[in-house]
N, C-alpha and C positions, 0 to 999 in steps of 0.2 A: 599530417605533413607525409603521411606515406602516398597518399594521395598526389593528383594532378592539383593545382591550382583554384583552377575552375570549377572543376567535383569538388573541391573541397570547399569550396563558394556557396557552390548548387544546393548543396548537402547542408550546409550550415543556413542556409537562408530556409529551407524545408522544414530542418529541429526547428526552427524561433517559429513557424506559424505555427508548426501542430506542438504546441508547448515543449519540447522537450532542451532544457534551456535551465539550469541553476537556476533558481528563487534564492536570492538572497537580501535581509535587509540592505536601506542604503539610507544615510543621511539627508535629512534635509538641510538645504542648503539652498534655499532659492534667491535668484537673480530676477532681474526685471530685464525686457527686451520690447523698448520698446513701450506699449501697453500689455504684451504679456507675459505671462506668470510662471518662469521656469522652475523644477524642484529645486535643479543646480544645474553649475556650467558647464556640465560635458554634453554634451549631442551627437548623435551618428552621423557621421558625411553622408552627404549624396554616393551614390554609388555601390552601398551596401543592395541594399533593397530596392531594386531598379524597377520592379513590377504592382510599389506597393504590396507584396507578399504576406511581409513579415513582423508590418511597424509595431506591435503587440508585441509579440515577443519582445523584439528590441527595446521596448518604454520595463520588460520585465527585469531586462537585464541591470536597471538602472541610473539606463541616458536620461536625459530631462527634456530632451527634443531628438527626436529623430528627423530625416531629414529626407525621404524615397523620393527616387527617378537616378536617373534624369530622366523623364518621360516626353517622347516627339510622337509629333502628332499621329503618326501612320506606325505601327511594325517591320520592324525593324532586325536583322540578322547579327549586325556588327560585322565587325572586322574578319577573318579568315582565322580558328586557329594552329599550333597554337597561339594564343593571346594574352594570358596573363603567364610571369616568371614570379615564381620567390627569391628574393638573395637573404637567403637567411643569414649570409654573416654578416650581411647586412644591417638586417633588419628592418628590410625593404620589401616592393613589390614593383614590378612595371607591368601596366596593364595599356593593351592597345582596343579594349573592347570596340570602342565604337558605336555607343549609344546601342548597343544590341538591348531588343525589349520586344515587349506585348502592344507600344501602343495603346495614346491616351484613354479610346475605348475600353480597353481590358480594365486601366487603371484605375480611373472612375470606377469600374462596376469595385473593385478589391476599396475603393475608399467609401465607400455610401455605407458601406458596412462600417467606418469609423464611427465609437463615441467619443464624444469628445469628453472630456474630465479633468480639473484641476490637475495645473502641473504641467501637465503632458501636452507638450509642445507638437505641433508634426508641420514636419515642413515640404511643400511639395515642389521638387526641383524641377525645368522644364527648358529642352531647346531640338534644335532643328533638323528634320530627317538629313542622309546625308546626300540625295538625287536632287534635295530641296531646289529650286533656282531661286524661291525665293525667301530666304530666310527668319529673316522677320517677320514675315507674314505667318510662317509655322508655329513661330510665340504667342502672336497673335492667337491661332487656332487654340494652342493649348492651354495657353492663357485661359479665354474664356470657357474651357469645358472640364479646367481641374480648379478653376480660382476658390467654387463654394466648400470644397471640401476638405480647405487647407487653414492653416492657424499664418500662414505668412506662406511666400512665391521666393522663389527664385530663379533670377534669368543667367540662365548659365552660359556663356559666353569664351571662356576658356581653358576646356577642355582639347586635348592636343590631336586627340584620336580622331576629331571630325573635320576632314579638309575647310578651310575656310571662316571655322568657326573664331580662331582667333581673330582674324583681321576685325569684326565687330566691334572689337575692344576699343577700337580708334575712336575718335569722336563724331562720326558723323556717323558711324554703322551702329556704335552704342545708341546715336541719338534714335536712327533707324527704329532698336528693337524694344530701348524703354514705350517708343510712341506705338508701338505694336502689341506690346505686352499688356500698356496699360490700356488702349485698347479694348483688349479681349476684357479687362475687368469690367471696364464701365459696361460692356454687351450683355454680359453677366448681370449687370448691378448689384456688382460685388467690389465692395472697398478691399483692400487688406493689405497688410505690408508686404513691399517687393526690396529683394534683396540681388545686389547685384554681385556673380564670383566670376573673380579675375585670378590673372595667371601669376606665380611668380617667378617669371623670367621678366615680367619689365622692368624697365626703367624707372629712375626715382620718377625723370620728367616724364614718361608714359603713364607710368600711375597716372600723376598731379593730373595730366589730360584728362584722364579719362575718368578720376572720381571729380575732375569739374564738370563735365559733358554728361556724367550719370547724375549730379546733383543738382540741374537743371528741370530735374523733374521728382516728383513730391516722395523719391525711397526711402527705405527707412535706415538705409546698412547696406554695407558691403560685407562677403565673406572672402578672407582674404587665409588659402588660397588653393588653387585646381595643384596639378601636380606639375612637374616639373621635365622639360629637355634636358633639360641641363644633365653632364653625367661628370658629379666628382672624382678627382685624380683615386683621389682612398679606397672606390671602392674593390671588392676582393671577389665578390662571386665571378662566374663566370657567365653570368647571365648580363653584365653590366652593358655589352654591348645590342640588349633587344631594345630596339627602338621605341620610344610614345613615350609617355607619363611613367614618371620615376617618383613613388609614396614611398611614406615611412621613415626612419631614421636622417637617411641622409637630404632630405625635404624642409628639417628643421632651419636651418640657417637662412633658407630661402623665404621660407614664410614670415619668421622673425623678423626679419629685415622687412620686409615688404609690412608687414604691421605696424616694424616703428615707425617706417613712413609715412603708411597714414596719417597714426595715431599723432606725429608733427603734423603735420595737412588737416586736423582734424582743428587743432587749436585755434586755427587761423581762418578757416571756411564758417561759413554764413550757413546756419540752420545747424541740426541735432542729427545728429545719424550714429547708427550703431555699428561695432567691429565685432565679427564672430572672426575668432583667427580654427585654424584650420595648418594642419599640414606639421607632422612626426612626433605628433603630440602620445606620450606612454607613458604617464607619471603624476601624480598629484604635484611634483614641481612642473613641471611643463606645464600645467593647467594654470599655476598662481603665476609664473613668468609671464605667461600670455595677459593676462588680467593685469601685475602691474603695469604693462608695458600700454594698456592700454584696450584691452580685449573685452567685452562688457561679457562673450561666453566663449564656448570652444567646442570643435566637435576632432573625432578622430574616425578613423575607419584602418588602414593598415593597419594601425597595433591591434585590434580585436581579432585579425584574424592567424598575427605572426604569436600574440600572447594568448588569446581563448579567449572564453564569456566570464569566465572570472573576474578579468583586468577593469569593467568599469564600475562593479561592488567596491576595488581592491583601491584606487583611485579616490573616489570620496571620501573613501572611510580614512585615507592617508591624509587625503585633503582637510579633512574633518579634526581629524589628528592637530593634525601641524595649525592649525588657523586656532584652537582651542588652548594650544601649550604656547600659543605668539599676540591671545590675548587680542587675538583679531575677529571684533565683532560679527561680520557678514563681508560676502563679496563684494557688496559695493563703496565697502568701505575701503578697500586699495584699487579699485578698479582706476587706472592710467597714473598712479602716485610715481612711480617710478621709470617714466618712459627710456630714461639711458637706460640702455641694455649691459654690459658694465657694471654701472650702481645693481638694476636691477637680478644681474645675479649674485653680488655680491654678498644682496643682502638676502639672498635667499639662500647662500651658507652659511650665516647665519642662524638662519630658520631652522633648517632642515640636520643643521648640529643640536640644535635642539630634541629634534626627533630622531634623531640616533639614539644621541647619550638617555632620553626615556627607555 
């Protein structure tokens, strides 16, 4: 934390790539994401491993799934530096990286070395280049090039750091983007689960419209949510006015609200799909809350940069402990059981009081 945020991020990626990380046992808490079997309900969100450099090291930290990217067809430098800011007092990060990365050809070279193994689920998150005039076409190109290396594909249309990208969340934009993504996989003769990643800044009406448009395609589900462009009044850091995506603890209420709406929508929607909850997750309590509210599994990123590499094992050990104390057989048995936020919170207060007394 004495280093700049971006330098620390880059060192963290290299450390994981070359094996410099804590090797800790983690409990097996299996969950099913569609037909995929995950070791546990905690994943590493896209944005950390942008070029598929260190996914094996991330799995070794304990994550049940790792999502690499966002990967674009062409390499691009991203936005000017400084573009990442720690808000230490707020346990938050603001980033405006802008899909900086080495492009799909480089990532494909890294992913070719991936050896699939039980319970370690690898997702590939794809996006459009900043200067592309036909952003939907970029998704087709990236999907075709990368789908054969992935256990699932994520269509990222919600980053606030690429101009015009969030416009793809409306019905017409979403239709064009998903048509292109499925066409890319079809061209590669690959069939795999495809998820759509949405923003936390959607209204309830806009969220439902996006979900309805997406469900016209055989998607596997939604990843909720990306970073927010909102700035809560309670932020303390001097960096709070930096522009673009806010992540970490202040994102929590936004992502929880979107999950609540999406879980409610799911009860009346046709077809079956999964919800992956992201945003402000930093503890076993956070994971358990999202599962109770209807998430199939969860992801984190900012908390890793704030709390360090021991965090995934600590979360999973705490989660296993509290499940044992409360006779919770497995993660599936609690998914979506208490979708009302206040009721879920009340339940968790009781659950974690037992953990404290133990």
